[in-house]
N, C-alpha and C positions, 0 to 999 in steps of 0.2 A: 708399126710406126707410132712414135710417142705422140699422144694427144697434146695439142697446144694448150697451155694453162690459160684459164679464163682471167680476164682483167677487170678490175672494178675501181670506181672512185667512191670513197666514203664521205658521207655528208651528215653533219650534226648541228643542232641549234643549242647554243649555250644560254640557258635561262638563268636568271639571277640566283634562284634557289639551288641550282645544280652545281654543288661544290666539287663533285667528282667528275666533272665533264671531261677533263683531259684523260683520266684513267678509263672512262667509259668508251672514249674514242679509241684508245689503245686496245681495249678489250674487243671492240668491234673489228679492229684490224686482225687480232688473234683469231677471232671467230671465222673471219674470211679465210685466213691461212689454214684453219682446221678443215675448211671446205675446199682446199687446194685452189684458192682464188688469190691472185696476186693483186695487192692494193697498189695502184700506180699513182694515185693522187688523193688529196684530202681537202675538203672545203668545210668551213664552219662559219656560223653567224651568231653574233651576240644579239639577243632579242628578249623582250619582256614576256612574249608569248609565242606559241607556235602559230604560223600562218594557217588558218583553217582550210584554205583552198589548195595551197601548194607546199605546205610545211615550211618553206623558206620564202622570204620576201621577193618581190618582182626583180629587184636589182641583182640579188644573189642568184636568182633563177637564170638570168641572162649570163652571169659570170660562169655558172655551172655549164650552160649550153656551150659557151665559148671554150671552156676548159676541155669538154668532151671531144671537141673537134680534133684535138691532138691524139686522141685514143679511139681509133676507128671501131674497135670491137668491144670497148669497155661498157659495162652496165653500171648502175648506181645503187649503192646500199645506203639506206637511211638509218640513223642511229635510234629512232623511235618507231613504235608501231604506227603505220599509216592507216588512215581511214580509206574506205573504198573510193570515195570521190578524189582524195589526194592521189591515190595510185593512178586513177584514170587521167586526172589533169596533168600530173607529172609526165606520164608516158606520152601524152598528146603534145606537150610542150617540148620535151627533150628528144622524142623519137628514139628512145632507148628503153631497154628493159629496166624496170624499177623494182627493187625488193626492199623489205625493211628488216630490222633486227630479228623480229619474230620469225619471219620466213627463213632467215639464215640459220637460226637455232633449230627450227623444225627440220631443215635440210640436213644438218649435222646429225641430228637424232635419227633421221631416216637412214642415213648411211651407216651409222654405228649399231643400230638395233640388230641383234643377232637372234635372240630367242623369239618364239612365236608371240609371246605376251608383249614384249617390247615393241615388236613390229605392229601389232594390233593397236597398241596405245598411241604410237606415232601416227598411224594412219587416221585414227579417230581425231587426233589433234589437228592434223593437216586439213581434214575435211571440215572440222568445226571452224577453222580459221578461214577457209575458202568460202564457206556458205554465204556470209553477208557480203563477200567481195567478188561474187561471180561476174558482175558487170564490170567492175574496175579491173579485174584480172583478165578479162576476155582477150585483149590484145597480147598480153604477156603469155597467156596460156597457148594462144595460137602459135606464137614464135617458138615455144618450147616443146610443142607436141603434147601439151596437156599438163605439165607439172606446175605446181604452185611455187616451187623453189627454184634451184639451179639445174636440177637434172630431171629427166623423164622417168620417174619411178614413184612407187607408193601411190599417193593420192593422184599423181599425174595420169595413172592408168584409167582413172574414172572418165576420161575424155571430156572435151569441151561441151559436147552435146548433152551431157547429163544435166537434167534440170534439178531444181531445188528438192523436189519430192524424192527423186531417185537417190540423191546424196543423203537425204535424211533416212531413207530406207537402208542405205549402206551403213550409215553410222549405227542405226539400231541393230543391224545384223552383227556388226563388229562388237558392239557393247554386249550383246547376248553371248558371243563366244568368249569375250573377256570375263564375264561373270562366272562362267564355268571354270576358267583357269584360276580366278580369284578364290572361288569356293574350295578348289583343290588345295591352294596354299593355306587357306584358313584351317583346313583339316590338319595340315602339317604343323601349323603354329599351335593348334590345340594339343597335338601330340607332344610337342616340345614342352608346353606348360604342364602337361600331365607328368612328363618325366622330370619336371622341376629343374630344368637346365636354364641358368640365367642367360639372358640375351644382351650383348653389348653391341651397340650400333655406332658405326663411324659416320659422322656427318661433317659437312663443311663445304666451303667454296670449291669449285672445280679446280683441278690441278694443284692441290695443296699437298698431295702425297698419301692420300688415304689407302689406295690400292698397294702402294709400296710398303706401308706399315703392315697391312694384312699379310703380304708376302713375307715380311721380316718375322712376324709372329708365327706363321705357318712353318717357316724355315727352322725356327728355333724349337718349337714344341710339337710339330707334326710334320717332319721333313719328308714330304712326298712331292716330287716334281709336278705331278698332275693336279696338285692342290693349289698351285700358284695361279694368281689372276693377272690379267693384262694390266701393266703399269707403264705409262709413257708420259713424257713431258709434253702434254698437249691438253687442250680443253676437251672435256667430255670423252676421255679415253674409255671410261667405264660407264655403261648405261644399265647393264644388268645388275640386279641385286645378287651379290654372292654371299653365301653363308658357309663359314668354316668352323669346325669344332677345334677349340684350343684346349689341349690336355696338359695341365700343369703337372710338374713332377710329384706333387703331393696328392694326386688323385682328384683334385678339384678340376672342374672343366667348365667352360662357358662357350656359347656360340657367338662368333664375331660376324657381324653383318656389314658389308660394304655397300653404300648406296650411291646413286647418281649425284654428282657434285652440283651445287647450286650456282647460280650466276645472277648478276644484277639484271633486272628486267626479264627474268625467266618467264616466258609466256604463260599466262594463266591457263591457256589451253593445255599446256604441257603439265603444269602442276596438277590440273584436274585429271588429265589422262593418266598420269603416273601415280595418282593418289593410292591406287591399290598396291603398287610396288612400295610406295613410301609409307604404307600402313605399318610396315616392319619397324619403322622409326617410332611410331606412336605406341607400339606395344613392347618396346625395349625396356630393360631394367635399368640401363645406364647408357648415356650418350657420350661418345668421345668427339668433342668438337675440334676438328683438325684445322689448324691455321698456318698459312705460309707467313712466318714471321719476317721473312726477308722482303716481302711485298710492302711497299710504302703505304698501300691502301688497305692493309690487313684489318684495320679497325672497321672500315666501311664493309669489308667482306664478312666480318663477324656479324655486323648489323643485318646484312642481307640474309645470312643463314638463319639468324634468330627470328627474323620476320617470317621466313618460309616455314620454320618449325612451328611458329605460332599459328600460321594458316593451317598446318597439318594437325593441330591440337596436340603437339608434342612438347610444348614449352614447360610442362610440369615435371618432366622426367629429370632425375639427377644428371648432372653434366660435369665432365672433366674437360678443361681446355688443354689441348696439346699443341704447343707452338713448335712447328717443324722448320727445317732448313736453317737452323742456327749456325751451321758450318759456313754459311756465306754472310754472316753478320758479325758484329763485334760483341754481341751479348754472350755472357758466360753460359756454358752448358756442359754436361747435362746437369740439371738441377730442378728441384721442386720448390715453387715459390707461390705463396698465397693460394694454395689449392690447384695450381696449374703446373704442368711439366714442360720444360724447355729441352728439346731434343733434336737429334739429326738422324733421320731414318737411314739416309745414305751411308753415314758412318757407323750406324748401329749403336749410337750413344744415346742413352736416356730411355731405352726400351724397358730395361729392368725397373727403372723408376716408375714408368707408366704402368707396367704390369702390377707393381706394388700398390699403386693407387686404385687400380681396378679391383684388386683383391680386397682392399679395405672397404670398398663400396658394396661389392656384390656377395662377399662371403662373411659379412658382419654377423650373420646368424649362426656361425659355427661355434662349437664348444669344445674345450679340451677336457677330457675325462679319463679316469682309470677304472676299469670294470673287470669283473670275472664272469665269464659265460659258462654255465653248467655244460658238461659234456653232452647231455641229451639235447642241447640247443645248438649243436654244431653248425646248423644252417646260418645262425646269426654271425658266427665267426667268418663264414664265407661271405656273408652279406657285407659286413664291415670291411673285410679285406678288399672288397670290390668298390664299395661306395664311400669309404672314409680313408683318412690318412692314418694308418696304423704305424705308430712309431716304435713300439716294442711289444713283443709277444713272449709269454712264458707259460709254463704248464704247472698247475698246482693241484692238490687233491680234489678241490671243489670244482675245478674247471679250467678253462683257458683264460689267462690274465692278459688284457690288452690295455696299452696306453695309446690313446688315439685322439684325433680331432675329427669330429663329424658334425653333420647338420643337427641343430637343436631339435628339429622336427623328428629326425630319425631316433635321436636319443630318447625323446619323450614317448615315441611310438613303441619302442621295444624295452623300455626300462623295467617293466614287470617281469621280463624273462632273464634278467641278469642281476648280479650283485654289485651295488655301487660301493666304491672304496673312498 
């Protein structure tokens, strides 16, 4: 039998400095939908500040209570992070379950986390969120069988009876396990650096098409179905960090990393918990900042992504802006303009231009040379055939003549063993 979809009323306070209020409420609605929750109504209030006791004013609180009478099973989702006392006061006044934007995002992450590392990170974030709110969440926890979000899972399994000390012990145990996983990935990263493979990292707001771009590049340069990643038109479709090797036709290659999408008001618990995953970003050679150009709020989304990158210490890394979804705008594409590329991943237009820009950035240290390798140094011919782009080979009395493009470092390393032309 199909489970009945949960219903919710969303509530937000429009402060004078909140120029993106309408889009943040629309995003809250999308976040709820991503959690399979039907938004049945919406309430907002213009105010100069958040009400410290109930988030909204007394009159709006009465209006909300009256509105909820029409929806017997609906709970309430607030657009900002609530304090423990606000949760307690709102649940007492409304006699309904109350959650905030942070809880909702944590819940989506808990549902989408597939790898052990992502699951650990989400549980740490949930527990850190719950810790100061144990009293405020008590009634809500009881109604849900233990969960801090919408479903009884993850941190919900910790049971209401767990006191602060036991939760802190659980966090410490999870973080200990996480450290081991992080250490393993650092070894992998060290190996990549040793192999001198450039790393290109996709960053950007959630649902801009990063995973679709990764699939398009894999499809073109490394066509293996099992290398495709999940790409859906939904918020936070991708939580895991995926890494794929992109082998270009001229023997140049780079690693492409897809990261979790950012969102306005991404809970600091999550940024902190996912820091180890997002370290991939801070160690990249190049960032591709992916933007949904069709979204009217794309400039605000760029700002949110750049702020998050600053928090991660990744704002110094060279960046290419890639504006996607041009097929549903009036802007001409594909084209490169002011160091940015305008493209449509869905139509596979502009991908060559983007790859060209990536090449310019990460392969700038390559040199074009013509050399003769003596026959007693045949191993070097094999090396350059594997690690360089050999454009022409001929055989002469002195040795094998190669016209090639290779890394400047390789050229300098072996130049004593061949004749330069």
